[in-house]
N, C-alpha and C positions, 0 to 999 in steps of 0.2 A: 614581621607580619606577612604572611603569604598573600599575594595579589590574586583576586578572584579571576581577573581576565587572563592571567598567565596560567592559572589552573585550568581554565577552559581550553586554552591552547594545548596543554599537556593531555587533556582528555581526548581532544580531537586527534592528536598524534597517536594515541593508543589505538584509536579506531581506524585511522587511515594509513598509518605505517610510514609515510614519508612527509618530510617538511614541505615539499612542493605541493602535495595534495592538500595539506592543511592550509597553506597559503592561498591556493586557488579557491578552496571552499569558503574561506573567511575574508577574502578580498584583501589579503596582506601580501607583501613581497616576501619571498623565501628568506631573505636576509633579516627582515623584521621579525619573522617567526623565530629564527635561530637566535637572534639577539634577546628576545623576550624569554625564550626558554633558558638561555644562559643566565639571565638575571634570576629566574626562578631557581635554578640550581644553586646560585649564590645565596639566595634567601633560605633555601632548604639546608645548606651547609654540607651537602654531599652529592655525588653524581646521581643524576636521574636518568641519563641517556647513555646508550652505547651505540656507536655507529658500526654497521655491518654492510659494507659496500655502499649502495645508494640508499639503503633503508636505515632507519634508526630504531633501535630496540630499547625498551624501557628496562632499567635495572630493577631489582626487587623493590628498592626504595621508591622508584618511580611508579611501579605498579601499585604499591600500597598508597601512594599519594593520589593516584587516579581514583581509587575507591573512596578516599576521603573527599575528593573533588566532587564525585557524584552525589554524595550526601549533602555537601555544602550547596551545590547548585539546586538540588531539590528543595532544600530549606529556603533558599532565596525565591524560588518559584512560589512556595507557599506564602512567604512574606508579601510578595507582590500581589498574590490573590487576596490576602487579608486587607491590604491597603485599598485594592480596587473595590472590594465589597464595602469598605467604610465610606467610599465616595458616594455622592448622590447621583444615581443613574449611571448607565453604561454609555460611554462615548469613545470615539477614536477608532483607529484601524484594528481590524482583526484579520490576519493573513491566513487564508484557508487554502489547503492543497486538496485536490480531488482528482479522481480518474474519470475518463470521459463518460462512461455509462451512468455513473452516479451524478456527475455534473449535469447530465441531461434529465435524468428521471427523478432525482431526489433533491438536489441542491436548490433549484429555483423556488420550490414551495417553501423550503426552509428559510431562504433569504426573504421571501415575502412575509413570513411569520415574524422574523427578526425586525423587519422594517416597521411592522405594526406595533410590536411590543417595545422595541428599543430604537427609536428613530435616529438617535444620535450615534449609534454604533455603525461603523463603516466596514462591513465585511468585504474583503478583497480576495477573489477566487483566482487561483492559477492552477491549471491542469498539471499534475505532477505524477510521474510514474511511482507506484507504491514502493518500488525498489530504491527510489531516491529520497523518500520521505524522511527516513531516520536522520540522514545527514542534514537535510534542510531544517528539521525541527531543532536539532542540537546546535546548528549554526545560528539559529534565530531568524532564518529566512521565512519560516512559517510558524504560526502559533498553534495551529490545529490542522489535522489532515484526515481524510478518509483513505484507508488502505484496505486491501483484500488479501485473502489467502484461499488456497484450494485444498481439497483432501489430499492430493498428491504433492502439494507444495505448501506445507504448513508454515505458518509465520515463525520467524526467529525472534526470540526475546532480545530486544535492543536495550542495552544499558542506558539509563537516563530517560527512558520513555515508558509511558503507560498506555495501554489500549483498553477500550471498552467495546463489547460487541453491539452491533446495530441491527443487522438482519442477515438472513441467508437466502441464497438463490439456488434453484434447481439448475442443472446443466443439461444441454441438449446436443445430440449429434445432428448436425445439419447436412443433408445429402440431397443431390438432385432428385427430383420427383419422377425419374424414369424408372420403369419396372425393374430393369437390370441392376440399378444401383440402390434399390430400396431394401433395407435390412428386413430380416424375417419378422413377422408380426406387424400389427398396424402401427403407423406413426402416432405419436402422442403429442397432442397440441397443448400449449400452456393452459393450465387450469384443470386438466384431466387428472384424476387421482393417480398417484404414483404407483406403478406396478413393482412392488418390492421383490417379487420373485424373478424379475427379469435378469438375465445374465449379461452384465455390462461388457465383460470380456468378449462374449460371443458377438454382441452388437458391433463392437469396434473391429473385431477380427474379420467381420464381413467385408470391411473396407481396407483390409491390410494391403491390398495391391493397388488401391486407388491413390491418386495424387491427393495430398493434404494441403490445407491452408492453415497456417499458424500465425501467431503474432511474431514480432521481430525477436531474434535471439537476445537473451539478457532480461527479458520480461518474465514475470510470473506466469502470464497467460501462455507464453511459448513453452515454458517448462512444464506446465500442467498438461498440455496436449501430448508432449513427447513422453512424459512419465506414465500417463494413463495408457497410452498405446503400448509402451514397453511392459507395463504390468499385464496387458492382454496378450503378450508374447511376440510383439513385432515392433520395429522402429518405423515410424511413418516416413514415407517418401514425400518430402516437402517440396511443393511446386511454388507456392506463393507465400509471402510473408507480409501480412497486413495487420495493422493494429485496430482499425476502426471496424466494428462488427457489422454495421450496415453494408460496408463495402465487401466484407467477407461473405455475407449472405448473397449479395449481388453476384459475386464470383461463383458461389455454389449454384445459384439459379442458372448461371450460364454454362454449367457443366464443367467447371474448372477444377473441381475437387470437393472434398468433404472437410468439415471442421467441427470443433467442439466450441459451443458458445453458451454464455450464461443467460439466465432468464431475462435480464434487463437488456441484453443485446439482441434479442430476437423480435423486438418491436418492429412491425412493418414487413416481416418476412412474407414474400408473395407465394402464390400457389405452386410455383415451380420448385419449392423447397419443402422437403419432408423433415419434420423435427421429431426426433425420438428421445424421450426423456431418459437420462442416465441415472445411475445411483449416486454419482458424486455431487458435490455441492461447492459453491463459492460463498465465502463468508466475508462480510464487510465490517470493519471496525473503525472506531474513532481513535486517533492517536494524538498524543500531546506530551509535552515534557513532564516528567514525574514531578508532582507537586503542583502542577498547573490545573488539575482537574477541578479545584475549588474556585478558580478564577471566574468571576461572574460572566465574563464574555464567553469563555470556553464552555461553561455550564449552560449558558443560554443557547449557544449554537448547538450543543448536543441535544438539548430538549427540543429545539426546533427541527432538527434532523429526525428524531424519533417520531415526532408528530407527522412528518412528511413521508414516512415509509409507507408505500402502498400496502393495503391489507392482504393482497395475494402473496406477498413475500413471506417466507418462512421465518419463524423465530430463530435467532441464532442458537447454535448448539452450546451446551454449557461449557465445553472445553475451549470455545473460542475466546 
């Protein structure tokens, strides 16, 4: 009989590529991971791994077994959801991952709703970059998480995970409110009807020679700004790399550059910043392990989140 815990290790190896990465993610020693995978090979009765330098590649039999492992782990999530539903009431920890703007604007109201409806449930929120969510969910470090994607950085389908759309946000170009740096046309403040005829590329190209403020490399927010500018015909000259949008806007107000920020990130922008609405959008989704959507705690958190979404945010697009 194949051991489920070893199947989980094999799946993580397929995603991460090295035994050291699997060991770090799951808090094992590399030797323990190697030993357990060796036992799994003996259980399977044929080679599952091939070593190529420092990396380990799955054999065809190993890749086939990973596909079975995904199905087995999903069924186990569904079984756990059924058992949780059969219990009386929700209780215990629910580990939630969230990114900063959602943590500030959406999550507190959702937690208040959960506290009223399910007082024995203990949600535990940790800020997690969306790029790290997939590994954290598969490793069991999180039960549910908020993630986002942009028009220029679409989300990648992650094996073993399911996502559900929550809401969409408009994107704004933030620029210093000096006449020389103001793009053509009037700035558009949040809540103003979207000008669908506006040329986004022209707006961005107005600032092609300006210094730019982006998020740190490796984040979806950084990739979004760079790709949007490249689609407009230039590569931004990055001066500052800052992840917190309030700080980004403070730098813009100080004349330190321009930036692209989402709707939830422009709260508190002062008069020294012009905000021009762009055609692009950021979409937020709820992510969890496949099969866990029916778990009462996950479902309750999802319902509380939807109730907490401000009415001014757009409905998510169907393809999200």
